C-alpha positions as CSV (number, residue, x, y, z in Angstrom):
1,M,9.2,-118.6,-12.7
2,S,7.0,-120.9,-11.6
3,D,3.1,-120.9,-12.6
4,L,2.4,-121.0,-9.1
5,Y,4.5,-118.1,-7.5
6,H,2.9,-116.0,-10.8
7,N,-0.3,-117.4,-9.3
8,I,0.3,-116.6,-5.8
9,S,1.3,-113.5,-6.7
10,L,-1.7,-112.3,-8.9
11,K,-3.7,-113.7,-5.8
12,C,-2.0,-111.1,-3.0
13,S,-2.4,-108.1,-5.7
14,K,-6.1,-109.2,-5.7
15,E,-6.3,-109.9,-1.7
16,V,-4.8,-106.1,-1.5
17,T,-7.4,-104.7,-4.1
18,Q,-10.8,-106.2,-1.8
19,A,-9.4,-104.7,1.0
20,Y,-8.7,-101.6,0.7
21,S,-10.9,-100.9,-2.0
22,T,-15.0,-102.6,-1.7
23,S,-15.9,-100.5,-4.8
24,F,-13.1,-100.9,-6.8
25,S,-13.2,-104.6,-6.4
26,S,-16.9,-104.3,-7.1
27,G,-15.7,-102.3,-10.7
28,I,-13.1,-105.0,-11.6
29,R,-15.7,-108.0,-11.0
30,L,-17.7,-106.3,-13.6
31,F,-14.6,-107.0,-16.3
32,A,-14.1,-110.1,-18.4
33,K,-12.5,-112.7,-16.8
34,K,-9.5,-112.2,-18.8
35,Y,-8.9,-108.1,-17.6
36,R,-9.0,-108.7,-14.1
37,A,-5.8,-110.0,-13.1
38,P,-3.6,-107.2,-14.7
39,I,-6.1,-104.6,-13.1
40,Y,-6.2,-106.1,-10.1
41,A,-1.9,-106.1,-10.3
42,I,-1.8,-102.4,-11.2
43,Y,-4.1,-101.3,-8.2
44,G,-1.8,-103.8,-5.9
45,F,1.2,-101.4,-6.7
46,V,-0.4,-98.2,-6.7
47,R,-1.7,-98.4,-3.5
48,F,1.6,-100.2,-1.8
49,A,2.7,-96.3,-2.8
50,D,0.4,-94.6,-1.4
51,E,0.4,-96.5,2.0
52,I,3.9,-95.4,1.7
53,V,3.2,-91.9,1.7
54,D,0.2,-91.6,3.7
55,T,0.1,-94.0,6.5
56,F,4.1,-94.6,7.1
57,Y,4.5,-91.4,9.1
58,N,6.3,-93.1,12.0
59,H,8.8,-94.6,9.1
60,D,11.4,-92.9,7.2
61,Q,9.1,-92.6,4.3
62,R,11.5,-91.3,1.8
63,L,13.8,-93.8,2.0
64,L,11.3,-96.0,1.5
65,L,9.6,-95.0,-1.1
66,D,13.4,-94.7,-2.7
67,Q,13.9,-98.5,-2.1
68,F,9.9,-99.1,-3.1
69,K,11.0,-97.1,-6.7
70,E,14.2,-99.0,-6.8
71,D,12.9,-102.3,-5.9
72,T,10.0,-102.0,-8.8
73,K,12.9,-100.8,-11.2
74,R,14.7,-104.1,-10.4
75,A,11.3,-106.7,-10.7
76,I,10.8,-105.1,-14.2
77,D,14.4,-105.8,-15.4
78,R,14.6,-109.1,-14.1
79,R,11.1,-109.8,-14.4
80,L,10.8,-111.4,-11.2
81,S,10.6,-110.1,-7.7
82,L,10.5,-111.4,-4.1
83,N,7.5,-108.9,-3.2
84,P,4.4,-110.7,-4.8
85,I,3.1,-107.0,-5.1
86,L,5.8,-105.9,-7.4
87,N,5.7,-109.6,-9.1
88,A,2.7,-109.0,-10.7
89,F,3.2,-105.5,-11.2
90,Q,6.2,-106.2,-13.2
91,W,4.1,-108.7,-15.3
92,V,1.3,-106.5,-16.3
93,V,4.3,-104.3,-17.1
94,H,5.7,-106.8,-19.6
95,D,2.6,-108.5,-20.8
96,Y,0.9,-105.3,-21.9
97,G,3.9,-102.7,-22.4
98,I,3.3,-100.6,-19.8
99,D,6.3,-97.9,-20.1
100,W,8.6,-96.8,-17.7
101,H,8.1,-93.0,-17.6
102,L,4.2,-93.5,-16.8
103,I,5.4,-95.5,-13.6
104,S,8.3,-92.7,-13.1
105,A,5.6,-90.1,-13.2
106,F,3.5,-91.6,-10.6
107,I,5.8,-92.4,-8.7
108,R,7.1,-88.7,-9.1
109,S,3.4,-87.4,-7.8
110,M,3.7,-89.7,-4.4
111,E,7.3,-88.4,-3.8
112,M,5.4,-84.8,-3.8
113,D,3.2,-85.6,-1.0
114,L,6.3,-86.1,1.0
115,E,7.3,-82.4,0.3
116,P,6.0,-79.5,1.5
117,V,4.6,-78.2,-2.6
118,N,3.4,-75.2,-3.3
119,Y,0.3,-76.0,-5.5
120,N,0.3,-74.0,-8.2
121,S,-0.9,-74.7,-11.8
122,E,2.1,-76.2,-12.8
123,K,2.6,-78.4,-10.0
124,Y,-1.0,-79.0,-10.0
125,R,-0.8,-80.1,-13.3
126,E,1.9,-82.5,-13.0
127,Y,0.7,-84.2,-9.7
128,I,-3.2,-85.1,-11.5
129,Y,-1.4,-86.4,-14.1
130,G,1.2,-88.7,-12.2
131,S,-1.1,-89.7,-9.6
132,A,-4.1,-90.7,-11.3
133,E,-3.8,-89.8,-15.7
134,V,-1.1,-92.6,-15.5
135,V,-3.0,-94.5,-13.3
136,G,-5.7,-94.8,-16.5
137,L,-3.0,-95.1,-19.0
138,M,-2.1,-98.0,-17.4
139,C,-5.5,-99.8,-17.4
140,L,-5.9,-98.5,-20.9
141,K,-2.5,-100.2,-22.0
142,V,-5.1,-103.7,-20.6
143,F,-8.2,-102.9,-22.1
144,V,-7.0,-102.6,-25.9
145,E,-4.2,-105.3,-25.3
146,G,-1.7,-103.9,-27.6
147,D,-3.5,-102.2,-30.4
148,G,-1.5,-99.3,-30.6
149,D,-3.9,-96.6,-32.0
150,A,-7.0,-97.8,-30.0
151,Y,-4.5,-96.6,-27.1
152,D,-4.1,-93.4,-29.4
153,R,-7.6,-93.0,-29.9
154,L,-9.1,-93.7,-26.3
155,K,-5.7,-92.5,-24.2
156,Y,-7.1,-88.4,-23.8
157,S,-10.6,-89.3,-22.8
158,A,-8.8,-92.1,-20.5
159,R,-6.6,-89.3,-19.2
160,K,-9.8,-86.9,-18.9
161,L,-11.8,-89.8,-16.8
162,G,-8.5,-89.7,-14.3
163,S,-8.6,-86.3,-13.6
164,A,-11.9,-85.9,-12.9
165,F,-11.9,-88.8,-10.0
166,Q,-8.7,-87.4,-8.9
167,K,-10.0,-84.0,-8.2
168,I,-13.6,-85.2,-7.1
169,N,-11.3,-87.4,-4.3
170,F,-9.2,-84.1,-3.4
171,L,-13.0,-82.8,-2.4
172,R,-14.1,-85.4,-0.6
173,D,-10.9,-85.7,1.3
174,M,-9.9,-81.9,1.6
175,Q,-10.6,-81.9,5.2
176,S,-8.1,-85.4,6.1
177,D,-6.1,-84.2,3.3
178,Y,-5.4,-80.7,5.1
179,K,-5.7,-81.6,8.9
180,D,-3.7,-85.1,8.8
181,R,-1.3,-84.6,5.5
182,G,-1.1,-81.0,5.6
183,R,-1.8,-80.9,1.7
184,V,-4.2,-78.6,-0.1
185,Y,-3.9,-79.5,-3.7
186,F,-6.2,-76.9,-5.9
187,P,-4.3,-73.9,-6.7
188,G,-4.7,-70.5,-5.2
189,V,-7.3,-72.7,-2.5
190,D,-7.1,-71.9,1.2
191,Y,-8.6,-74.2,3.4
192,E,-9.7,-71.9,5.8
193,S,-11.3,-69.7,3.5
194,F,-12.6,-72.2,0.9
195,S,-15.5,-70.4,-0.9
196,C,-18.4,-71.6,-2.8
197,E,-17.4,-69.8,-6.1
198,E,-13.9,-72.1,-5.2
199,K,-15.9,-75.3,-4.7
200,R,-18.4,-74.5,-8.1
201,R,-14.8,-73.6,-10.4
202,I,-13.5,-76.9,-9.3
203,E,-17.0,-78.8,-9.9
204,A,-17.4,-77.1,-13.4
205,E,-14.0,-77.9,-14.3
206,I,-14.8,-82.3,-13.5
207,E,-18.0,-81.9,-15.3
208,E,-16.2,-81.1,-18.0
209,E,-13.6,-83.7,-18.1
210,F,-16.6,-85.9,-17.6
211,R,-18.0,-84.9,-20.9
212,M,-15.0,-85.8,-22.5
213,A,-14.1,-88.8,-20.8
214,F,-17.5,-90.7,-21.6
215,E,-17.1,-90.4,-25.3
216,G,-14.0,-92.7,-24.7
217,I,-15.8,-95.2,-22.2
218,K,-18.5,-95.3,-25.6
219,Q,-15.6,-96.6,-27.4
220,L,-13.9,-99.3,-25.1
221,P,-13.6,-102.8,-25.8
222,D,-16.4,-104.9,-24.6
223,G,-15.4,-106.5,-21.3
224,T,-14.2,-103.4,-20.2
225,R,-16.7,-100.6,-20.7
226,L,-19.1,-101.8,-17.9
227,G,-16.9,-101.8,-15.4
228,V,-15.6,-98.4,-16.2
229,Y,-19.1,-97.0,-16.7
230,V,-20.0,-98.1,-12.9
231,A,-16.7,-96.2,-11.9
232,Y,-17.7,-93.2,-14.3
233,K,-21.2,-93.6,-12.7
234,Y,-20.5,-93.7,-9.1
235,Y,-17.9,-90.7,-9.0
236,T,-20.5,-88.4,-11.0
237,G,-22.9,-89.5,-8.5
238,L,-20.3,-88.4,-5.6
239,L,-20.1,-85.1,-7.4
240,K,-23.3,-84.3,-6.9
241,R,-23.6,-85.0,-3.4
242,I,-21.1,-82.9,-3.2
243,Q,-22.3,-80.0,-5.3
244,N,-25.2,-80.3,-2.9
245,C,-23.3,-79.3,-0.2
246,S,-21.7,-76.1,1.0
247,A,-18.2,-75.3,0.9
248,E,-18.1,-75.1,4.4
249,K,-19.9,-78.9,4.7
250,I,-16.9,-80.0,2.5
251,R,-14.4,-78.8,4.8
252,E,-15.9,-80.6,8.0
253,Q,-16.5,-84.2,6.6
254,R,-16.2,-86.5,4.0
255,I,-19.1,-87.2,1.9
256,R,-20.0,-90.4,0.7
257,V,-22.1,-92.6,-1.3
258,P,-24.5,-95.1,1.0
259,D,-23.7,-98.4,-0.1
260,F,-28.3,-98.6,-1.0
261,H,-27.6,-96.5,-3.8
262,K,-24.2,-97.8,-4.9
263,L,-26.4,-101.2,-5.3
264,L,-28.8,-98.9,-7.1
265,L,-25.9,-97.5,-9.5
266,L,-24.9,-101.1,-10.3
267,S,-27.9,-102.5,-11.8
268,S,-29.1,-99.4,-13.1
269,S,-25.8,-99.2,-14.9
270,A,-25.9,-103.1,-16.0
271,M,-29.4,-102.3,-17.5
272,K,-28.2,-99.5,-19.6
273,Y,-24.8,-102.0,-20.6
274,R,-27.4,-104.5,-21.4
275,L,-29.6,-102.9,-23.4
276,R,-26.9,-101.2,-25.1
277,V,-27.5,-97.9,-24.1
278,I,-23.9,-97.6,-23.5
């Protein structure tokens, strides 16, 4: 594979990330340069799979996702793909030792979004692991650059951070998930009667996961810590906004962090990092 095609593939992943998530793109720019391209490549892969199950309603979504899975396997086996997003992803898989079981678990969670799933506790944990925790583990593979001891030490915290992020997303997107896609991820929760007690229980779970995740963030390598910390602060800020809303309001609208507050968060996080508070 030529260097030109490799670079074009990485640029495509970067473009996808910037188009779909300005917040995530801002966080990646806080990483040391060597970490940015592989994280863009992971996000590009994840984003395209998510797009299939969330928006391609006028197409055979299962067929498209099956093809995406097969194309991913083929790209990894051949170390090449004419799909630039998959080509960039297979490079990360090989260069950073991302295990197939992480990729397979992610795709399985995407498949669950195409099924009418009764999210009991077991299915809920399975979905969160595949849709969020393994993405954190893929990124951790990049951050530790082959250091197996560091990976083993930090993987629990990485999983907790991904889980907390995903549960906040479930609360933030509760209305659209239910009304547009017919999904309620929380076990035993009826959307129409979602109560303040249920909301507080979920928020308490998230707070505990953030507590455990923060211990890992403090141990991340230089060059990655600030970017992850900013994402952590963004989501803890979003959680506070959700906590200040009623269960009824969560059902009625999507809660956001204003752009001005995002800028304040970025500057305050950078200051703490420079002062070695984290």
